[in-house]
N, C-alpha and C positions, 0 to 999 in steps of 0.2 A: 533437545526435544525430537525423539523420532519417530516415523511415521513407518505402520504397516503395509506390507504391499498391499491388502485389500485396499486400505485407506488410499493409497496412492492409484492404484488401479481406478477406484470411484472418484477421484478427485481429478484424474485424466479425462475421466467419462463424461463428468459436468462441466468441463472446461471446454471440450470438442463439441458437446450439445449445445454448450450457449454460442456459438457460432451461428448458429441458426436463427437466433435472435439479433445480430447483429443489423443495425440500420446503417449502412454505408453505398447510398447510391452514387457517392462523387469518387471513388477512391475505388469499390468493389473489395477494399481488402478488409476481409471477417477476422476479427480477433473476440476469441471466448475467455475468459477468465473464471477461476473460482479459487475462493480461500475456505481453507479447511481450518476451524475453531479447535481450541484445544477440548472444548466441551460435544465435539464430534458433529456440527451443525456445520453442513456448507454453505457457502455464499456465492452465486455466482452472478457473471456480469456479461453486457456484450457491449461491444463501441456502439456509440450513437455517434453519427456524424452531423453536421449542420451545414449548411450553405457559407456560411459565415464560418470559415475553418476553426478558427481559434476556439471558437464555442463547443466544440463536440466535445465528446466524454469517452475516454479511453476506456475498453472492458474491466481492465484493474481497478480504474477508480470508482468505476461503475458499481462493482462487485461489494470494493472496498467502502463506500457510503454507504451503500445499503445496508451492510452488518453494522457498523458504527450507529446510522440512525434506528436500528432496530432494538438499542438496549438504551434504558433509561440512564441518564447521568447519575452517580459518578461511574456506573459500569463503562465498561470497555472491553469487547471482545478478546480475547488473547488467541494468536495464531499459531497451527503449526507448520502450515505449508501454504504454498501457492502455485498452481496450474496455470500457464497460457498457452494458447492453441491457433497458430496460424493455419493457412492454406499453401505456405509456402516451406521450400527448405534451402538452406538450413533455417531452423525457428527461427521468430523475434524473439527480442527480451523487450522487456517493458521500457517505454522511453523514459528521458530523465526527469520530465514532470510527474509521470508516476512512481518511479523510483524514491523519487522525494516524498511524495502523499505518503506509499506504503513506508517508509520511514518514521513517519510522522506516529503509527499506529505497530509497527513490528517494530523486533529487533534485528541487529546486523546479521543474527545468526539464522534468519528465517530461510528456509529453500525454496526457491524458485524453479520449479520443472517447466522446462520450455519446449513444447512439442510441436512438431512441422508437419507437413501435408500426408506424411506416412506415419504418424503417430510416435515417430523416434524422438526423444527428447535430450537436450542438455539441463544439467542442475547448476545452477549457481546460487551462491548465499545473496543475501540483499550485501551484506559488507564487500564482496566480490564485484557485485554491480555498482556500487555507490561508495566507493572508499571515501575515508576522510569526510564522512556526512555531518551534515548538520541537521539538528533536531530538538526537541523539546528540551533534552537533557543540556544544550548548550544555552539555553534562555535563564534567567533570573527567573525564582518563584514569583509567583500571582501577588501583587500586593496589598498590604491592607491600610486602612487608615494610616500609620504610622511606622516605617521598618527603616533599618542602617542597610546600607550595602557595604560589603565588604570585598576586596579583593581575595585571591586565592590565599595570599600570605596573612590576611587579618587586618590590614590597613583600613581605616577608615576612610571612604571615597567621597562621603554623603549622605545625607538623611533628606528621605522623602516625606511627603505630608502626603494626607487624601487626595490634596488639588494636582498632586503630579509635580510642584516644586521642589527642588533641593534647597536644604537651610544648613 
């Protein structure tokens, strides 16, 4: 799925503008992110730090969580691109946790545009940044009251019931 020059320009602008909303009193490392959905909606986010460092939220997860939370299930937005902007050069890429979070909702072909302090960018796909990823496609489908599980070869490996026990 391609992105037009006009969409990319607006995506860049929104990611850069999102840095102004970063709450980063500990690192002073501002990050802004913006996702573009296939319906043309832009979802922006900024990093939000916490004195207990692991509790902080990266800009990419902030933007993506807002997008997902804005839709009633079973709908989930589909995305065309992501832009991430920082105040350093070369630009920063999404962290490992963000890459995995993005993988939950976006395909490996999602282009990620990473902008530096001079608005220059590097583009990589999610697949480039997270090779051999693990995602929803690697899990068994949700279970109903009673389903049979099979390996890829079709060999029965067990029968599960509503109480989760194999029979």
